[in-house]
Each structure stands twice: as structure tokens, then as C-alpha cells.
Biopython code that builds the backbone (N, CA, C, O; Angstrom):
import numpy as np
from Bio.PDB.StructureBuilder import StructureBuilder

atoms = [
    (1, "MET", "N", (63.862, 9.841, 80.876)),
    (1, "MET", "CA", (62.664, 10.586, 80.583)),
    (1, "MET", "C", (62.704, 11.135, 79.156)),
    (1, "MET", "O", (61.702, 11.095, 78.442)),
    (2, "CYS", "N", (63.843, 11.637, 78.754)),
    (2, "CYS", "CA", (64.009, 12.203, 77.422)),
    (2, "CYS", "C", (63.808, 11.119, 76.352)),
    (2, "CYS", "O", (63.216, 11.375, 75.304)),
    (3, "GLU", "N", (64.300, 9.925, 76.626)),
    (3, "GLU", "CA", (64.153, 8.804, 75.692)),
    (3, "GLU", "C", (62.678, 8.464, 75.502)),
    (3, "GLU", "O", (62.244, 8.187, 74.384)),
    (4, "PHE", "N", (61.909, 8.483, 76.583)),
    (4, "PHE", "CA", (60.476, 8.219, 76.529)),
    (4, "PHE", "C", (59.769, 9.246, 75.637)),
    (4, "PHE", "O", (58.919, 8.887, 74.822)),
    (5, "ILE", "N", (60.121, 10.506, 75.798)),
    (5, "ILE", "CA", (59.518, 11.577, 74.999)),
    (5, "ILE", "C", (59.895, 11.411, 73.530)),
    (5, "ILE", "O", (59.053, 11.596, 72.651)),
    (6, "ASP", "N", (61.146, 11.065, 73.257)),
    (6, "ASP", "CA", (61.586, 10.862, 71.880)),
    (6, "ASP", "C", (60.804, 9.734, 71.212)),
    (6, "ASP", "O", (60.400, 9.853, 70.056)),
    (7, "LYS", "N", (60.589, 8.625, 71.952)),
    (7, "LYS", "CA", (59.826, 7.495, 71.401)),
    (7, "LYS", "C", (58.374, 7.880, 71.160)),
    (7, "LYS", "O", (57.792, 7.491, 70.148)),
    (8, "ALA", "N", (57.786, 8.633, 72.071)),
    (8, "ALA", "CA", (56.406, 9.081, 71.925)),
    (8, "ALA", "C", (56.270, 10.002, 70.703)),
    (8, "ALA", "O", (55.311, 9.895, 69.939)),
    (9, "GLU", "N", (57.221, 10.884, 70.535)),
    (9, "GLU", "CA", (57.202, 11.783, 69.377)),
    (9, "GLU", "C", (57.335, 10.988, 68.080)),
    (9, "GLU", "O", (56.652, 11.281, 67.099)),
    (10, "ALA", "N", (58.197, 10.000, 68.073)),
    (10, "ALA", "CA", (58.400, 9.161, 66.888)),
    (10, "ALA", "C", (57.119, 8.402, 66.548)),
    (10, "ALA", "O", (56.745, 8.309, 65.378)),
    (11, "ARG", "N", (56.440, 7.854, 67.572)),
    (11, "ARG", "CA", (55.184, 7.140, 67.329)),
    (11, "ARG", "C", (54.130, 8.095, 66.779)),
    (11, "ARG", "O", (53.402, 7.756, 65.846)),
    (12, "GLY", "N", (54.053, 9.279, 67.357)),
    (12, "GLY", "CA", (53.093, 10.275, 66.889)),
    (12, "GLY", "C", (53.372, 10.699, 65.459)),
    (12, "GLY", "O", (52.457, 10.875, 64.655)),
    (13, "GLU", "N", (54.630, 10.858, 65.163)),
    (13, "GLU", "CA", (55.037, 11.237, 63.810)),
    (13, "GLU", "C", (54.682, 10.129, 62.816)),
    (13, "GLU", "O", (54.188, 10.411, 61.725)),
    (14, "ALA", "N", (54.930, 8.885, 63.187)),
    (14, "ALA", "CA", (54.617, 7.749, 62.321)),
    (14, "ALA", "C", (53.113, 7.663, 62.063)),
    (14, "ALA", "O", (52.680, 7.427, 60.934)),
    (15, "ARG", "N", (52.321, 7.856, 63.121)),
    (15, "ARG", "CA", (50.859, 7.829, 62.950)),
    (15, "ARG", "C", (50.401, 8.958, 62.040)),
    (15, "ARG", "O", (49.534, 8.766, 61.187)),
    (16, "GLY", "N", (50.985, 10.133, 62.224)),
    (16, "GLY", "CA", (50.634, 11.276, 61.387)),
    (16, "GLY", "C", (50.968, 11.038, 59.923)),
    (16, "GLY", "O", (50.191, 11.383, 59.033)),
    (17, "GLU", "N", (52.122, 10.448, 59.685)),
    (17, "GLU", "CA", (52.513, 10.128, 58.309)),
    (17, "GLU", "C", (51.562, 9.114, 57.694)),
    (17, "GLU", "O", (51.166, 9.255, 56.538)),
    (18, "ALA", "N", (51.195, 8.093, 58.460)),
    (18, "ALA", "CA", (50.287, 7.059, 57.963)),
    (18, "ALA", "C", (48.925, 7.663, 57.604)),
    (18, "ALA", "O", (48.341, 7.338, 56.570)),
    (19, "ARG", "N", (48.431, 8.545, 58.478)),
    (19, "ARG", "CA", (47.146, 9.206, 58.192)),
    (19, "ARG", "C", (47.248, 10.071, 56.946)),
    (19, "ARG", "O", (46.342, 10.080, 56.113)),
    (20, "GLY", "N", (48.342, 10.791, 56.820)),
    (20, "GLY", "CA", (48.551, 11.651, 55.651)),
    (20, "GLY", "C", (48.617, 10.846, 54.364)),
    (20, "GLY", "O", (48.050, 11.244, 53.346)),
    (21, "GLU", "N", (49.305, 9.721, 54.408)),
    (21, "GLU", "CA", (49.394, 8.860, 53.228)),
    (21, "GLU", "C", (48.018, 8.310, 52.853)),
    (21, "GLU", "O", (47.657, 8.277, 51.677)),
    (22, "ALA", "N", (47.258, 7.882, 53.852)),
    (22, "ALA", "CA", (45.919, 7.347, 53.592)),
    (22, "ALA", "C", (45.019, 8.408, 52.969)),
    (22, "ALA", "O", (44.274, 8.128, 52.030)),
    (23, "ARG", "N", (45.094, 9.627, 53.497)),
    (23, "ARG", "CA", (44.287, 10.715, 52.922)),
    (23, "ARG", "C", (44.705, 11.007, 51.490)),
    (23, "ARG", "O", (43.863, 11.210, 50.615)),
    (24, "GLY", "N", (46.011, 11.025, 51.259)),
    (24, "GLY", "CA", (46.513, 11.290, 49.909)),
    (24, "GLY", "C", (46.083, 10.213, 48.930)),
    (24, "GLY", "O", (45.709, 10.513, 47.796)),
    (25, "GLU", "N", (46.136, 8.965, 49.362)),
    (25, "GLU", "CA", (45.703, 7.867, 48.500)),
    (25, "GLU", "C", (44.215, 7.983, 48.189)),
    (25, "GLU", "O", (43.804, 7.789, 47.045)),
    (26, "ALA", "N", (43.415, 8.293, 49.187)),
    (26, "ALA", "CA", (41.973, 8.431, 48.983)),
    (26, "ALA", "C", (41.666, 9.561, 48.004)),
    (26, "ALA", "O", (40.818, 9.423, 47.123)),
    (27, "ARG", "N", (42.371, 10.685, 48.173)),
    (27, "ARG", "CA", (42.163, 11.809, 47.248)),
    (27, "ARG", "C", (42.582, 11.431, 45.834)),
    (27, "ARG", "O", (41.902, 11.771, 44.866)),
    (28, "GLY", "N", (43.694, 10.734, 45.721)),
    (28, "GLY", "CA", (44.174, 10.309, 44.406)),
    (28, "GLY", "C", (43.206, 9.355, 43.734)),
    (28, "GLY", "O", (42.956, 9.462, 42.534)),
    (29, "GLU", "N", (42.663, 8.428, 44.498)),
    (29, "GLU", "CA", (41.686, 7.490, 43.947)),
    (29, "GLU", "C", (40.426, 8.219, 43.490)),
    (29, "GLU", "O", (39.900, 7.938, 42.413)),
    (30, "ALA", "N", (39.949, 9.143, 44.296)),
    (30, "ALA", "CA", (38.741, 9.897, 43.939)),
    (30, "ALA", "C", (38.984, 10.719, 42.682)),
    (30, "ALA", "O", (38.121, 10.803, 41.808)),
    (31, "ARG", "N", (40.163, 11.325, 42.600)),
    (31, "ARG", "CA", (40.494, 12.132, 41.415)),
    (31, "ARG", "C", (40.589, 11.246, 40.172)),
    (31, "ARG", "O", (40.135, 11.626, 39.093)),
    (32, "GLY", "N", (41.182, 10.066, 40.333)),
    (32, "GLY", "CA", (41.290, 9.132, 39.217)),
    (32, "GLY", "C", (39.936, 8.638, 38.740)),
    (32, "GLY", "O", (39.701, 8.512, 37.539)),
    (33, "GLU", "N", (39.052, 8.361, 39.677)),
    (33, "GLU", "CA", (37.702, 7.921, 39.313)),
    (33, "GLU", "C", (36.957, 9.031, 38.583)),
    (33, "GLU", "O", (36.293, 8.776, 37.578)),
    (34, "ALA", "N", (37.060, 10.250, 39.076)),
    (34, "ALA", "CA", (36.393, 11.386, 38.430)),
    (34, "ALA", "C", (36.946, 11.598, 37.026)),
    (34, "ALA", "O", (36.199, 11.869, 36.086)),
    (35, "ARG", "N", (38.251, 11.472, 36.898)),
    (35, "ARG", "CA", (38.886, 11.620, 35.583)),
    (35, "ARG", "C", (38.388, 10.546, 34.619)),
    (35, "ARG", "O", (38.065, 10.839, 33.467)),
    (36, "GLY", "N", (38.330, 9.316, 35.090)),
    (36, "GLY", "CA", (37.870, 8.210, 34.244)),
    (36, "GLY", "C", (36.427, 8.383, 33.799)),
    (36, "GLY", "O", (36.105, 8.165, 32.631)),
    (37, "ARG", "N", (35.551, 8.776, 34.731)),
    (37, "ARG", "CA", (34.142, 9.000, 34.380)),
    (37, "ARG", "C", (34.009, 10.129, 33.364)),
    (37, "ARG", "O", (33.229, 10.034, 32.416)),
    (38, "THR", "N", (34.775, 11.194, 33.570)),
    (38, "THR", "CA", (34.699, 12.340, 32.671)),
    (38, "THR", "C", (35.224, 11.985, 31.282)),
    (38, "THR", "O", (34.622, 12.360, 30.276)),
    (39, "LEU", "N", (36.336, 11.269, 31.224)),
    (39, "LEU", "CA", (36.878, 10.863, 29.920)),
    (39, "LEU", "C", (35.902, 9.953, 29.181)),
    (39, "LEU", "O", (35.757, 10.061, 27.964)),
    (40, "ASN", "N", (35.241, 9.067, 29.899)),
    (40, "ASN", "CA", (34.258, 8.191, 29.274)),
    (40, "ASN", "C", (33.101, 9.016, 28.717)),
    (40, "ASN", "O", (32.644, 8.766, 27.601)),
    (41, "LEU", "N", (32.628, 9.985, 29.476)),
    (41, "LEU", "CA", (31.540, 10.850, 29.002)),
    (41, "LEU", "C", (31.988, 11.647, 27.780)),
    (41, "LEU", "O", (31.215, 11.815, 26.838)),
    (42, "ILE", "N", (33.212, 12.134, 27.784)),
    (42, "ILE", "CA", (33.741, 12.861, 26.619)),
    (42, "ILE", "C", (33.707, 11.963, 25.386)),
    (42, "ILE", "O", (33.274, 12.397, 24.319)),
    (43, "ARG", "N", (34.161, 10.712, 25.521)),
    (43, "ARG", "CA", (34.159, 9.769, 24.390)),
    (43, "ARG", "C", (32.752, 9.558, 23.849)),
    (43, "ARG", "O", (32.527, 9.587, 22.639)),
    (44, "LEU", "N", (31.802, 9.345, 24.770)),
    (44, "LEU", "CA", (30.418, 9.101, 24.355)),
    (44, "LEU", "C", (29.823, 10.324, 23.667)),
    (44, "LEU", "O", (29.137, 10.199, 22.652)),
    (45, "ILE", "N", (30.086, 11.500, 24.216)),
    (45, "ILE", "CA", (29.561, 12.730, 23.615)),
    (45, "ILE", "C", (30.195, 12.962, 22.246)),
    (45, "ILE", "O", (29.518, 13.410, 21.320)),
    (46, "LYS", "N", (31.480, 12.663, 22.111)),
    (46, "LYS", "CA", (32.166, 12.832, 20.814)),
    (46, "LYS", "C", (31.524, 11.949, 19.744)),
    (46, "LYS", "O", (31.364, 12.371, 18.599)),
    (47, "LYS", "N", (31.162, 10.738, 20.115)),
    (47, "LYS", "CA", (30.511, 9.842, 19.142)),
    (47, "LYS", "C", (29.186, 10.432, 18.668)),
    (47, "LYS", "O", (28.873, 10.377, 17.478)),
    (48, "LYS", "N", (28.422, 10.986, 19.576)),
    (48, "LYS", "CA", (27.138, 11.590, 19.210)),
    (48, "LYS", "C", (27.362, 12.898, 18.447)),
    (48, "LYS", "O", (26.620, 13.207, 17.515)),
    (49, "TYR", "N", (28.370, 13.655, 18.836)),
    (49, "TYR", "CA", (28.724, 14.903, 18.143)),
    (49, "TYR", "C", (29.040, 14.594, 16.677)),
    (49, "TYR", "O", (28.605, 15.315, 15.778)),
    (50, "ASP", "N", (29.795, 13.525, 16.444)),
    (50, "ASP", "CA", (30.165, 13.138, 15.079)),
    (50, "ASP", "C", (28.953, 12.753, 14.237)),
    (50, "ASP", "O", (29.018, 12.769, 13.008)),
    (51, "LYS", "N", (27.854, 12.409, 14.892)),
    (51, "LYS", "CA", (26.612, 12.059, 14.189)),
    (51, "LYS", "C", (25.668, 13.255, 14.115)),
    (51, "LYS", "O", (24.492, 13.107, 13.780)),
    (52, "ASP", "N", (26.187, 14.436, 14.429)),
    (52, "ASP", "CA", (25.424, 15.691, 14.392)),
    (52, "ASP", "C", (24.211, 15.692, 15.317)),
    (52, "ASP", "O", (23.173, 16.266, 14.987)),
    (53, "ILE", "N", (24.339, 15.059, 16.455)),
    (53, "ILE", "CA", (23.276, 15.075, 17.460)),
    (53, "ILE", "C", (23.545, 16.267, 18.377)),
    (53, "ILE", "O", (24.681, 16.486, 18.797)),
    (54, "SER", "N", (22.508, 17.031, 18.685)),
    (54, "SER", "CA", (22.672, 18.258, 19.479)),
    (54, "SER", "C", (23.038, 17.943, 20.938)),
    (54, "SER", "O", (22.801, 16.845, 21.440)),
    (55, "ALA", "N", (23.613, 18.935, 21.581)),
    (55, "ALA", "CA", (23.991, 18.791, 22.998)),
    (55, "ALA", "C", (22.760, 18.491, 23.848)),
    (55, "ALA", "O", (22.819, 17.682, 24.774)),
    (56, "GLU", "N", (21.658, 19.140, 23.533)),
    (56, "GLU", "CA", (20.412, 18.915, 24.279)),
    (56, "GLU", "C", (19.956, 17.458, 24.155)),
    (56, "GLU", "O", (19.581, 16.831, 25.145)),
    (57, "GLU", "N", (19.992, 16.928, 22.927)),
    (57, "GLU", "CA", (19.597, 15.532, 22.720)),
    (57, "GLU", "C", (20.556, 14.568, 23.428)),
    (57, "GLU", "O", (20.129, 13.569, 24.007)),
    (58, "ILE", "N", (21.844, 14.878, 23.375)),
    (58, "ILE", "CA", (22.848, 14.029, 24.026)),
    (58, "ILE", "C", (22.605, 13.991, 25.530)),
    (58, "ILE", "O", (22.661, 12.929, 26.150)),
    (59, "ALA", "N", (22.337, 15.154, 26.110)),
    (59, "ALA", "CA", (22.067, 15.220, 27.550)),
    (59, "ALA", "C", (20.861, 14.359, 27.902)),
    (59, "ALA", "O", (20.849, 13.680, 28.928)),
    (60, "GLU", "N", (19.866, 14.393, 27.055)),
    (60, "GLU", "CA", (18.666, 13.589, 27.292)),
    (60, "GLU", "C", (18.964, 12.098, 27.133)),
    (60, "GLU", "O", (18.526, 11.285, 27.947)),
    (61, "ILE", "N", (19.699, 11.744, 26.097)),
    (61, "ILE", "CA", (20.036, 10.343, 25.841)),
    (61, "ILE", "C", (20.787, 9.735, 27.025)),
    (61, "ILE", "O", (20.456, 8.641, 27.481)),
    (62, "PHE", "N", (21.799, 10.449, 27.519)),
    (62, "PHE", "CA", (22.645, 9.925, 28.595)),
    (62, "PHE", "C", (22.145, 10.301, 29.992)),
    (62, "PHE", "O", (22.740, 9.928, 31.003)),
    (63, "GLU", "N", (21.037, 11.046, 30.024)),
    (63, "GLU", "CA", (20.471, 11.501, 31.295)),
    (63, "GLU", "C", (21.535, 12.198, 32.146)),
    (63, "GLU", "O", (21.699, 11.926, 33.335)),
    (64, "GLU", "N", (22.247, 13.110, 31.481)),
    (64, "GLU", "CA", (23.303, 13.899, 32.125)),
    (64, "GLU", "C", (22.873, 15.353, 32.186)),
    (64, "GLU", "O", (21.974, 15.777, 31.459)),
    (65, "ASP", "N", (23.514, 16.103, 33.047)),
    (65, "ASP", "CA", (23.259, 17.523, 33.193)),
    (65, "ASP", "C", (23.566, 18.238, 31.875)),
    (65, "ASP", "O", (24.653, 18.092, 31.316)),
    (66, "TYR", "N", (22.598, 19.007, 31.392)),
    (66, "TYR", "CA", (22.772, 19.684, 30.105)),
    (66, "TYR", "C", (23.986, 20.604, 30.103)),
    (66, "TYR", "O", (24.729, 20.633, 29.122)),
    (67, "ASP", "N", (24.204, 21.355, 31.175)),
    (67, "ASP", "CA", (25.320, 22.305, 31.217)),
    (67, "ASP", "C", (26.665, 21.608, 31.030)),
    (67, "ASP", "O", (27.538, 22.119, 30.329)),
    (68, "LEU", "N", (26.834, 20.448, 31.653)),
    (68, "LEU", "CA", (28.082, 19.696, 31.496)),
    (68, "LEU", "C", (28.227, 19.191, 30.070)),
    (68, "LEU", "O", (29.286, 19.335, 29.459)),
    (69, "VAL", "N", (27.166, 18.602, 29.542)),
    (69, "VAL", "CA", (27.208, 18.093, 28.162)),
    (69, "VAL", "C", (27.496, 19.232, 27.189)),
    (69, "VAL", "O", (28.282, 19.073, 26.255)),
    (70, "ASP", "N", (26.860, 20.375, 27.409)),
    (70, "ASP", "CA", (27.069, 21.522, 26.526)),
    (70, "ASP", "C", (28.512, 22.019, 26.588)),
    (70, "ASP", "O", (29.097, 22.352, 25.558)),
    (71, "ARG", "N", (29.089, 22.070, 27.795)),
    (71, "ARG", "CA", (30.498, 22.492, 27.915)),
    (71, "ARG", "C", (31.417, 21.543, 27.149)),
    (71, "ARG", "O", (32.328, 21.985, 26.449)),
    (72, "ILE", "N", (31.176, 20.241, 27.282)),
    (72, "ILE", "CA", (31.993, 19.248, 26.566)),
    (72, "ILE", "C", (31.777, 19.393, 25.057)),
    (72, "ILE", "O", (32.732, 19.375, 24.279)),
    (73, "TYR", "N", (30.531, 19.534, 24.662)),
    (73, "TYR", "CA", (30.170, 19.666, 23.246)),
    (73, "TYR", "C", (30.869, 20.875, 22.624)),
    (73, "TYR", "O", (31.443, 20.782, 21.539)),
    (74, "ARG", "N", (30.811, 22.019, 23.333)),
    (74, "ARG", "CA", (31.453, 23.237, 22.820)),
    (74, "ARG", "C", (32.973, 23.094, 22.780)),
    (74, "ARG", "O", (33.620, 23.625, 21.877)),
    (75, "ALA", "N", (33.545, 22.382, 23.749)),
    (75, "ALA", "CA", (35.000, 22.156, 23.757)),
    (75, "ALA", "C", (35.410, 21.293, 22.564)),
    (75, "ALA", "O", (36.425, 21.556, 21.919)),
    (76, "ILE", "N", (34.619, 20.266, 22.278)),
    (76, "ILE", "CA", (34.894, 19.412, 21.106)),
    (76, "ILE", "C", (34.844, 20.262, 19.846)),
    (76, "ILE", "O", (35.718, 20.165, 18.985)),
    (77, "ASP", "N", (33.816, 21.095, 19.743)),
    (77, "ASP", "CA", (33.652, 21.958, 18.578)),
    (77, "ASP", "C", (34.815, 22.950, 18.454)),
    (77, "ASP", "O", (35.332, 23.182, 17.361)),
    (78, "GLU", "N", (35.211, 23.520, 19.572)),
    (78, "GLU", "CA", (36.311, 24.494, 19.593)),
    (78, "GLU", "C", (37.630, 23.868, 19.135)),
    (78, "GLU", "O", (38.405, 24.500, 18.416)),
    (79, "LEU", "N", (37.877, 22.640, 19.548)),
    (79, "LEU", "CA", (39.142, 21.984, 19.192)),
    (79, "LEU", "C", (39.164, 21.523, 17.742)),
    (79, "LEU", "O", (40.229, 21.449, 17.129)),
    (80, "GLY", "N", (38.008, 21.217, 17.197)),
    (80, "GLY", "CA", (37.924, 20.796, 15.792)),
    (80, "GLY", "C", (38.847, 19.631, 15.479)),
    (80, "GLY", "O", (38.797, 18.589, 16.133)),
    (81, "ASP", "N", (39.702, 19.823, 14.459)),
    (81, "ASP", "CA", (40.624, 18.760, 14.036)),
    (81, "ASP", "C", (41.696, 18.458, 15.077)),
    (81, "ASP", "O", (42.347, 17.415, 15.017)),
    (82, "LYS", "N", (41.877, 19.358, 16.017)),
    (82, "LYS", "CA", (42.893, 19.161, 17.056)),
    (82, "LYS", "C", (42.311, 18.468, 18.289)),
    (82, "LYS", "O", (42.925, 18.461, 19.356)),
    (83, "TYR", "N", (41.119, 17.885, 18.128)),
    (83, "TYR", "CA", (40.435, 17.215, 19.241)),
    (83, "TYR", "C", (41.281, 16.103, 19.850)),
    (83, "TYR", "O", (41.817, 15.245, 19.148)),
    (84, "THR", "N", (41.382, 16.140, 21.153)),
    (84, "THR", "CA", (41.875, 15.020, 21.950)),
    (84, "THR", "C", (41.035, 15.005, 23.218)),
    (84, "THR", "O", (40.504, 16.037, 23.629)),
    (85, "GLU", "N", (40.916, 13.858, 23.826)),
    (85, "GLU", "CA", (40.159, 13.780, 25.073)),
    (85, "GLU", "C", (40.789, 14.680, 26.134)),
    (85, "GLU", "O", (40.084, 15.378, 26.864)),
    (86, "ASN", "N", (42.114, 14.659, 26.213)),
    (86, "ASN", "CA", (42.802, 15.514, 27.184)),
    (86, "ASN", "C", (42.607, 16.993, 26.870)),
    (86, "ASN", "O", (42.521, 17.819, 27.779)),
    (87, "GLY", "N", (42.537, 17.324, 25.585)),
    (87, "GLY", "CA", (42.286, 18.706, 25.196)),
    (87, "GLY", "C", (40.939, 19.190, 25.707)),
    (87, "GLY", "O", (40.823, 20.306, 26.213)),
    (88, "VAL", "N", (39.918, 18.344, 25.572)),
    (88, "VAL", "CA", (38.586, 18.683, 26.076)),
    (88, "VAL", "C", (38.630, 18.797, 27.593)),
    (88, "VAL", "O", (38.085, 19.734, 28.176)),
    (89, "LEU", "N", (39.282, 17.837, 28.215)),
    (89, "LEU", "CA", (39.388, 17.824, 29.674)),
    (89, "LEU", "C", (40.073, 19.094, 30.177)),
    (89, "LEU", "O", (39.672, 19.668, 31.190)),
    (90, "GLU", "N", (41.095, 19.518, 29.467)),
    (90, "GLU", "CA", (41.831, 20.727, 29.856)),
    (90, "GLU", "C", (40.932, 21.962, 29.794)),
    (90, "GLU", "O", (41.076, 22.879, 30.602)),
    (91, "ILE", "N", (40.014, 21.981, 28.841)),
    (91, "ILE", "CA", (39.093, 23.114, 28.710)),
    (91, "ILE", "C", (38.016, 23.074, 29.796)),
    (91, "ILE", "O", (37.714, 24.096, 30.413)),
    (92, "ILE", "N", (37.440, 21.892, 30.026)),
    (92, "ILE", "CA", (36.295, 21.841, 30.953)),
    (92, "ILE", "C", (36.685, 21.689, 32.415)),
    (92, "ILE", "O", (35.970, 22.161, 33.299)),
    (93, "ASN", "N", (37.820, 21.031, 32.680)),
    (93, "ASN", "CA", (38.244, 20.838, 34.078)),
    (93, "ASN", "C", (39.747, 20.567, 34.139)),
    (93, "ASN", "O", (40.168, 19.413, 34.205)),
    (94, "PRO", "N", (40.550, 21.624, 34.117)),
    (94, "PRO", "CA", (42.009, 21.465, 34.111)),
    (94, "PRO", "C", (42.556, 20.694, 35.311)),
    (94, "PRO", "O", (43.649, 20.133, 35.233)),
    (95, "ASP", "N", (41.814, 20.659, 36.416)),
    (95, "ASP", "CA", (42.276, 19.945, 37.610)),
    (95, "ASP", "C", (42.396, 18.439, 37.389)),
    (95, "ASP", "O", (43.131, 17.762, 38.109)),
    (96, "LEU", "N", (41.683, 17.914, 36.402)),
    (96, "LEU", "CA", (41.709, 16.471, 36.154)),
    (96, "LEU", "C", (42.768, 16.051, 35.138)),
    (96, "LEU", "O", (42.963, 14.859, 34.904)),
    (97, "VAL", "N", (43.446, 17.013, 34.541)),
    (97, "VAL", "CA", (44.461, 16.705, 33.518)),
    (97, "VAL", "C", (45.722, 16.208, 34.207)),
    (97, "VAL", "O", (46.213, 16.822, 35.155)),
    (98, "ILE", "N", (46.235, 15.094, 33.718)),
    (98, "ILE", "CA", (47.492, 14.540, 34.213)),
    (98, "ILE", "C", (48.601, 15.060, 33.305)),
    (98, "ILE", "O", (48.576, 14.858, 32.091)),
    (99, "LYS", "N", (49.569, 15.730, 33.915)),
    (99, "LYS", "CA", (50.651, 16.322, 33.100)),
    (99, "LYS", "C", (51.916, 15.547, 33.238)),
    (99, "LYS", "O", (52.925, 15.899, 32.627)),
]
sb = StructureBuilder()
sb.init_structure("model")
sb.init_model(0)
sb.init_chain("A")
sb.init_seg("    ")
for serial, (resi, resn, name, xyz) in enumerate(atoms, 1):
    if name == "N":
        sb.init_residue(resn, " ", resi, " ")
    sb.init_atom(name, np.array(xyz, "f"), 0.0, 1.0, " ", f" {name:<3s}", serial, name[0])
structure = sb.get_structure()
């Protein structure tokens, strides 16, 4: 009887681990996709920033939320010569920074 319980516990544990791994992978993929989209938007906004296009115009051009574009725009401006995509990302959404 004890052997049966041990096997059942082992199967349950294995299923739990598999579910946990699947959830972790899904979260990691979602985080990676969000990071990639955000980095791409930062690059595009930086190109327009370098051409002295306003945050409002950039938001309209890319049909993006003005508040997000403005946060990125201000982060680029704040970093100045020390601009890096990760630097901007760290200012606007530290959760997406890979350390």
C-alpha cells in the first residue's frame, strides 16, 4: 500500500513540475516578446527624435499611445549622449531589462 502511495505522489509531483515548467516558459516567452516590441519602438522613436520630430507627431506617425511615446522620448532626452536602448528600457520599464 505504501509503495502505491509513493508512486502516486511521484506521478503527481512530476505532473506539477511539468505544469510549472510550461507556465514558466509561457511567461518567459511573453516577457521576451514584450521586450522585443518595446526595444523596436525605442529604436523607431530614437530615429524620429534625432530628426527633431516631437513626441506628439511620433505617436501619430506610429499610431501609438502618446503617453508611452512621451515616456520613451523623455528617457532618450534624459540619457543624452549616454543613450542606450537598455538605458531607456530601464527608465520606462525595469521589469523588461535583462541583467
